[in-house]
Each structure stands twice: as structure tokens, then as C-alpha cells.
C-alpha positions in Angstrom: 2.0 -11.3 49.2 3.1 -14.4 48.3 2.9 -15.5 44.2 0.2 -17.6 44.7 -2.0 -15.2 46.0 -0.6 -12.5 43.1 -1.2 -14.4 40.3 -4.6 -15.0 41.6 -5.4 -11.1 41.8 -3.9 -11.0 38.3 -6.1 -13.5 37.3 -9.6 -12.2 39.1 -8.3 -8.6 37.5 -8.3 -10.4 33.6 -11.5 -11.7 34.4 -12.9 -8.7 36.0 -11.5 -6.5 32.3 -13.2 -9.1 30.1 -16.9 -8.6 32.0 -16.0 -5.0 31.4 -15.8 -5.0 27.7 -19.1 -7.3 27.9 -21.1 -4.4 29.6 -20.1 -2.5 27.6 -20.8 -4.2 24.4 -24.3 -4.8 25.7 -24.9 -1.8 27.1 -24.2 -0.4 24.2 -22.3 2.3 25.1 -20.0 4.8 22.5 -17.0 7.0 22.3 -17.8 9.2 25.3 -20.2 7.7 27.0 -19.6 7.7 30.7 -19.3 4.4 32.8 -20.7 3.6 36.4 -18.4 4.2 38.9 -15.7 1.4 40.6 -18.5 0.9 43.5 -21.4 0.0 41.0 -19.5 -2.0 38.6 -17.6 -4.1 41.8 -21.4 -4.4 43.4 -22.6 -5.4 39.7 -19.8 -8.0 38.6 -19.4 -9.4 42.1 -15.6 -8.4 42.5 -13.7 -6.1 44.6 -13.1 -2.5 43.5 -9.4 -3.4 43.4 -10.7 -5.9 40.7 -12.4 -3.1 38.7 -9.9 -0.2 39.6 -7.5 -3.2 38.0 -9.2 -3.6 34.7 -10.0 -0.1 34.4 -6.5 0.5 34.5 -5.4 -1.7 31.9 -7.7 -0.2 29.2 -6.4 3.0 30.2 -3.0 2.0 29.2 -4.8 0.1 25.6 -6.3 3.6 24.5 -9.7 2.2 25.4 -10.8 4.4 28.3 -10.3 7.9 29.7 -10.5 9.4 32.8 -10.9 13.5 34.0 -11.6 14.6 37.3 -15.4 15.6 36.4 -16.3 13.4 34.3 -14.8 10.1 35.3 -13.9 7.5 33.2 -15.7 8.0 29.5 -15.1 5.3 26.4 -11.9 6.7 24.2 -12.1 6.7 20.2 -10.2 3.9 19.6 -6.2 4.8 18.4 -6.3 1.7 16.2 -1.8 3.0 16.0 -1.4 3.0 19.4 -3.0 -0.6 20.0 -1.2 -1.7 16.8 1.9 -0.4 18.2 1.6 -2.6 21.6 0.3 -5.3 20.4 2.6 -5.7 18.0 5.2 -6.3 20.4 3.7 -8.8 22.4 3.1 -10.5 19.4 6.9 -10.2 18.4 8.0 -11.4 21.3 5.8 -14.0 21.3 6.0 -17.9 20.9 3.8 -18.2 18.1 5.3 -20.3 14.8 6.1 -18.2 12.2 4.1 -20.0 9.6 1.0 -19.1 11.4 1.8 -15.9 11.5 2.9 -15.7 7.7 -0.7 -17.6 7.4 -2.5 -14.2 8.9 -0.1 -11.8 6.7 -0.9 -14.1 3.3 -4.8 -13.5 4.3 -4.8 -9.9 5.0 -2.9 -9.2 2.2 -4.5 -11.3 -0.2 -7.8 -9.7 1.7 -6.2 -5.6 0.4 -6.0 -6.8 -2.8 -9.7 -7.6 -3.3 -10.5 -3.8 -2.7 -7.4 -3.0 -4.5 -7.5 -4.6 -8.1 -9.4 -2.6 -10.7 -9.7 0.4 -8.4 -6.5 2.0 -8.2 -6.7 6.1 -9.2 -3.8 7.2 -11.8 -2.4 9.2 -8.7 -1.9 5.9 -6.4 -0.9 3.8 -9.1 2.4 6.4 -9.9 3.0 6.2 -6.2 3.6 2.6 -6.1 5.3 2.1 -9.3 7.5 4.7 -7.9 7.9 2.7 -4.6 9.0 -0.3 -6.6 12.2 2.0 -8.3 12.9 3.5 -5.6 13.4 0.3 -4.0 15.6 -1.9 -6.0 18.1 -3.0 -4.8 21.6 -2.3 -6.6 23.7 -4.1 -4.8 24.5 -7.1 -2.3 25.8 -5.4 0.5 25.5 -5.5 3.5 24.0 -1.5 4.4 22.1 -2.1 0.6 20.4 -5.3 1.7 19.4 -3.4 5.0 17.4 -0.8 2.9 16.0 -2.7 1.0 14.6 -4.5 3.3 13.2 -1.1 5.3 12.0 -0.8 1.6 9.7 -3.5 1.0 8.1 -3.0 4.4 7.6 0.7 3.0 5.9 -0.6 0.2 3.7 -3.4 1.4 2.3 -0.4 3.8 1.8 1.6 1.0 -0.7 -1.1 -0.1 -2.5 -1.8 2.8 -3.2 2.2 3.1 -4.0 2.5 -0.4 -6.9 0.0 0.4 -8.7 2.9 2.7 -9.6 0.3 4.9 -7.7 1.1 8.7 -8.9 -2.3 9.7 -6.5 -3.9 7.3 -3.7 -1.7 7.8 -3.4 -1.9 11.8 -4.1 -6.1 11.6 -1.0 -5.7 9.4 1.4 -3.1 11.1 0.1 -5.6 14.4 2.4 -8.9 12.6 4.9 -6.3 11.1 7.1 -5.9 14.1 7.2 -10.0 13.7 8.6 -9.8 10.5 11.2 -7.2 11.3 12.5 -9.5 13.9 12.1 -12.4 11.6 14.5 -11.2 9.2 13.6 -13.4 6.5 15.8 -15.9 4.5 19.3 -15.2 3.3 18.7 -14.1 0.3 20.9 -13.5 -3.1 21.2 -10.1 -5.4 19.7 -12.4 -8.1 16.7 -13.3 -5.6 16.5 -10.0 -3.9 16.4 -8.6 -8.0 12.9 -10.9 -8.4 11.1 -9.9 -5.8 11.5 -5.8 -7.3 10.2 -7.3 -9.7 7.2 -9.3 -8.4 6.5 -6.0 -6.2 6.6 -4.6 -10.2 4.3 -7.5 -11.8 2.1 -7.1 -9.0 1.3 -3.7 -9.2 0.2 -4.3 -13.4 -1.8 -7.1 -11.7 -3.7 -4.9 -9.7 -3.9 -2.4 -11.9 -5.5 -4.3 -14.7 -7.6 -6.3 -12.6 -5.9 -9.5 -12.8 -7.3 -10.9 -9.6 -6.0 -14.3 -10.0 -2.6 -12.9 -11.5 -2.0 -10.6 -7.9 -3.5 -13.4 -5.3 -0.1 -15.8 -7.4 2.2 -13.4 -7.0 1.8 -12.1 -3.8 1.9 -15.6 -2.2 4.9 -17.0 -3.9 6.5 -13.3 -2.9 5.9 -13.9 0.6 6.8 -17.4 1.0 9.6 -17.3 -1.2 10.9 -15.4 2.0 9.6 -16.5 5.3 7.6 -19.9 4.3 10.9 -22.4 5.2 11.1 -20.7 8.7 8.0 -22.0 10.1 
């Protein structure tokens, strides 16, 4: 098979996948519902059964469809964690500008603040304060800087999970792999400790329902670490 023919085949498979997704939406299929047989879909879409099979395999790989001998192909419950892990690696190795990814992360985390401000339970509030305390940087050694970076991600994950919105949490995890590769700007011990102080100020602003202060702290915290990389 020549390279040109292979590209054409893959393009057709992608187009068929879009047709299949539109079919699922338009027919109102729900998790557990069966899809028509490959032959029926091929006739309906005006494509070959090979193209339909490629489209089905792609959606199965993403966890959107399941297939069993007795029931055939059915629509699956979306596993956001599995889907976001796959897409995050695609995003991490893409050529997307760092500035655009930072803007996306800001949009997600600023939106999360709306859900959290003034609504923290005492238990979550204490967990966030403990996370800040445990994540504080102790010295400027490479090992400690690495640990601090991991704790920073853990703190932001805890914020997102505390919002109770699984969609926001899934979108945020799409970006995390990219930011793990990016590492961020080199920082001094004083800058790292300032970031720790911002974490604590952010928790208190959320607890006090001071949304404007919380937004300002989040913008400064993320932009100070990543903005110059765009």
C-alpha cells in the first residue's frame, strides 16, 4: 500500500468516526444501548465496512464503546479519567503554544473558584490547609524543588476535586501532563516560599468567600510560574 493510499484510508476512517459520533447524538443513544451492525452503518453512511470498523475500533480504544459477542457494540459509560490520560499525552507532545495552554488552565481554575468560594466545609478547609503546610518548600536542593513541584500539582488537584465537578477535574487533568513536562520557570527559594504563601492566602480567600481576591491570587500564582514561557 502506498503512503498516499494509506493517508486516504485513514482520512476516510476519521470522517466515518465523525459520522458515527453524530449518529449517536442524533439518535439519543444512552450508555448500554446497542449500535446497528457494521453493515447497516456502512450503508447508512455510504462508506465501506472497513471504514466503519476503523471508526468503531478508535472509539473503543477511547473507552466510548464496548463490544461483546452476544450484545454486539454498545455505548459505554465514559471513563473521564481514562480518556483524559490518553488525551493529556497527546496534548503534552503537541506544538500548542504554552501561553494558550496557560490561558486554558487559568479558565478552568478560575471557574473552579466560583464553585468553591464560601462553600468549603470545615473538613475540606482543613485538608487544604494541611496540603499547603505539607507542600511548603524547606530548602533549595534539587530534590526538594522536585518534591515541591509534585506537592504543587497535588494541591491544585485537591482544589479541583473539592469543587465536586468531575468535568472540570477531567479537563484540568488534560493539561497537567503538559505542565509536568514544561516544569515552569526556574525559581529561587524565596520565590518558592512566596508561592507557598499564595497557596495559603488562596485557601483563606476561598473560605472567606472573597472571590475577587481568590481570582487575583490564582492569576498571579500561575502566571508568575509559566507566563514567560509562551
